[in-house]
N, C-alpha and C positions, 0 to 999 in steps of 0.2 A: 397427642393424647397421652395422658399420664394414667397408668394402670395402678390402682390402689387396692391393697388388701387391708381390710378392717379386722382388728383383733380386739374384741370387746365382749365381756361376759354378760353385760346387761342388754337384754333384747331391746328395751326402750331406747337406750343410748345408741346401740348399733344401728337401729332403724333411723334414728335422728341423724347420725353421721352419714348414712347412706343418702338421706334426703338432702343434706347440705351438698354432698359431692355431686348428686344427680343434677343439681341446678347449674353446675359449671360445665359448659360444653367441652372443656379441655381435660376433664377428669372422668375416668371410667372405673367403677368398682368391679374388680374381677374376682373378689372373694370376700366372704364375711363369716368369720369363725369366732368361737366363744372362749378359746383358751390357747395358751402358748403351744401346747402339744399339737393341736390342730393346725396351728400356723406352721410349725416345723414340717408337719406332714404335707401341708398344702404346697410347700416350696419344692417338694420332690418332683412335682409335675408342672409347676407353674413358676413364672419369674415376674412378679410385679415390679413396678418401678419404685414404689414406696410402700412401707408398712406403717399404719397407725397402730400403736401398741398400748393397750391398757396395762396397768401394773398389777393390781390385785385381782387375780383370777383363779378359779379352781384348777386342779390337776397340774397345771404348770403356769407359774406367774410370768409377768412380762420380763423380769430380770433374767430368769433362767432361759426363756425363749430367745432373748436377745443374745445371750452368750452362745447358745447353740447355733443360731442363724449366722452370727458374725464369724463363727469359726468353721462353718461348713459351706454355706451358700449365701454370702453376704449381700444384703439389700439395705438401702437407706431406711433407717427406722426412726420414726418420730414418736416419742412417748406422749400420749394424750391422757391426762389424768385430772380428775376433779379434786382428789384428796390432797390435803396439805398437812395431815398429821405427821408427826416426826418420823414414824416408821416408813410410811409410803414415800415421803420426801427423800429419805435416805436411800430407799430402794431405787427411786428414780435416778438419783445421782450415780448409784452403782451401775445402773443400766447405761448411763451415758459413758461412764468409764469403760464399760464393756463394748462400746461401739455405737450406741444410739447417738444420733446426731444432735438432738435437742429435746427439750421437754416443753410442752405447751399446755395451757389451761383448756380443759374440756369445754366445748361450747355449751351454753345454757339453752333451755327450751324455747320453743316458739312463743313469741310475745314478750319475752324478757327484754328489759331496756338495753342490755348488752348483747342481744342475740346477733345483730348484724355485725357488730365490731368483732366478736369472738369467732364467728363463722368466717368472716373475711380473712382474719388472721390465720385461721387453720388452712383455708384454701391457698393463700399465698405461700405459706410455709411448705405445704405438700408439693406445690409446683417448683419451688426453689430446691427442695430436697431431691426431686426427681433427677436433677442434673448432676448430683454429687457422685463421684466415683468412690466406692468403698472397697476395702481390701479385707482379706481374711485376717482374723485375729486369733490368738491362742485361746483354746477352749477353756482353760482353767480360769478361775476368778483372778482379777487383776491383783498382783502382789503390791504390797506397800513399797513406795519408792525408797531406795537406799538412803540412809541418813548421811553417808559420807561418800559421795561419788568421786570418781577420779578427778584429779586436778586438771586444769585446762592443758590440752596438748600443746607442745611447743609451737610457736608461730600462730596460734589461734587468733591472737590480737597483738600485732606487732607493737613494740615500744612499751613505755611505762603505762600501766592501766590507771587512769585517773579515777579517783573515788568521787562519785557524784554526790551532790547534796540531797538529791531526791531521785527515786526511780519511779517512772510511770509506766504501767503495763495496761495494754488494751487487748481483750480476748473475747471470742464469741464461741461458736460451735467447736467442740473439742477441748473446751477449757479445762475440765477436770483433769484429764490426762496431762495436758501441757503444763498447767500450773503445778501439779504434783512434782513433775520433773524439774521445773525451774526452781522450786523452793526446797528441793530435796536436801541440799547440803548446807544451807545457811541457818543461822541461829539468831538469838536475841542480841548477839554481839555484832550483827551486821551494821555497818557504819552509817546507814541512811534509812529514812522512812521509805516504804514502798507503797504506792497507791495503785489500786487495781479497779478497772471497770470491766466487769464480766457481764456480757449479755446473757440473761437467763430469765425464765418466766417468773413473774412476781410470786413471792411466797416460797421460792426454792433456794434463795441465797443463803439463809441460815443453814440449811442442810449441806450445801456445798462447802461453806466455811468449816462446819463441823467435820465433814468428811476429809477435807484437806488437813485439818488439824490432827487427825489420827496419825499422819506420817511426817508432818512438818515439825521442826524444832523451833522455828521462828514463830512468835505469837501472831495470830490472825484475828481480826475483828471487823465488824461492820462499822463504818465511820459514823461519827456524830458531829453535828454542826458545831463549829467553834472550838473543837478540841485541838490541843497542841500536837504538832507532828513530832514524833519521837523516833530516833534511830532504832533499828532492830524491831520494827513493828510493821505489819502489813495491814493496810486499811482498804476495805472494799466499799465501793459506792453502793448505798442502799437502794432499794426499789424506789422507782419514781422520782429520783433525785439525781441531778448532775453533781459531780464532785469537782470542786476547784480548790486552789490554795491561795492564801493571802500573803501579803508581803511581811507580815509579822509571824509567819510560820504556823498558821492554823488552817484547819479544814473549813471550807465554806460549802454548804449544801444548798443547791438551788432547786426548788420545786417550781420550775418556770416553764417557759415554752420548750417543747420537745424539739431537739435538733434533727430535722429530717425524719421524724417519726421514731427516733431512737432515744430512749431515756432509761438509764443514764447513757451518755454518749462518751466514747473514747475521744472524739474531737474536742469536746469541752475540756476534758482533763488535760490533754496535750497542750491546748491553747493557753490554759491558765498556767501550767507548769513552765511553758516557754516564756511567758510574760514575766514571771517572777524569778525564775532561775537561769534562763538563757543557756549559756554554754556549760553551766554547772549541773545540768540535768542529764538523765539517761532515759530515753524512751524506748520501750520494747513493744512490738506488735506481734501478737501470736495468732494462731489458727482461728478462722472464723469466716462467715459469709459476708459479702458486701464489701464496703470500702471505708467504713467508719474509722476516722482517725488517720487515714493514710496521708492525706494532704497536710494535716497538722503535724504529722511526724516529719514531713519534708521541711516544714518551717523550723522545727526543732533542729534538724540537721543543718539547715542554713545558718542557724544561730551558733553552731559549733557544739551542740550537744552530742553525746554518744547515742547513736541510734542503731537498733538491732531488729531484724525481722526473722521470724521463724522460717526455716527452709520448707520448700514444697514437699520434700521427702518425709519430713516429720510432722507436717500439718495434716489434720483430719480434713480441713477445707482450706485451700490456698487462695482465699478471697482477700481478706484484709491485708495479710502480709504480701500477697501477690501484687496487689495494686501499689503497695508501698515500694516494693522492689522496682516495679515499672516506672514509678515516679522518681526513682533515685533517692528515696527518702531514707533508706537503710544503709548505713556505712558497713554493716556486717550482716550476713545472712547465715544463720547457724541452726543446727538441730536443737530441739528443746533441751536435751541433755547438755549440749555445749553452752547454751544460754545459762543453764544452772551452774555450769563450771565457771563461767565468767563472774557470776555473783559470788561464788565461793572464793575466787581469786580476789575480788574486792574485799571480802571479809578478812582473808588471810593477810593481804597486803596492809590492811589497817592495823594489824597486830604487830607488824614488824617495826 
């Protein structure tokens, strides 16, 4: 049984969430409160398995509540929001950086064509989140990542570091924090294009890219179909599209069949990069639930590509990287900061 606390200021929405959860015999609602302050107070005497958290609420919003909960009495938090205006998207990304595991679209009402799909997605996400172990985080707001992190420690990657022709990154839950650390020290002088598939709810990618851009020196953008790959540029796969590369060095976006229910998929990116670049590529798999991309990273490793997985200690969820490690897909297993240092070394080596 998964015990859930609903935090939602709209009575209509909270009752609808209760209705959705009550239909699943594996889920029990143990509390239903209308603002972040009440959620914080509720946790003094109760310990739910998962919290569904709205963002825009009176007295205390979802971001502030997330910061307090994750610094005092950590519980897996799932941001559930219907709003996609710039301010609320930005606040949702900040809540993820503060320790919330993911953001998901708020289910629509009874009778809506997408009712069953969105309700099912919420139920599945809640049950997945219930098994995630979370740790205390600092109470203060997350600081911007340093622009010039320390150079890689001696022996981090033995031998001469080969500069890849392309870097492919796959990431899911915990992405904002991990990507911020990975991009912290590199700039537009980075010698390769970087391609990223980040699992995130539709409509929130723009907010994530803008948030990361506040601390990153390297340019970041959402990829466009047919555009030429340029060194010193980070490209994110857009909503509802798989991102691939072509042999003439361009991006190909495919709005096609969804790979295992995941779109965009890390697997599609790694497969395409492996076919085009082979041992001249670098594949990096970061924190996230599931196993998307792990097998394809193994194929990259077998082709001679440089492959790296984020360590368990620095991952919010050691799902994707954990499976990659089990498969022997990662030549190196490093903390997020160390992965960032490897990219810094690639940039500095290119200048020599």
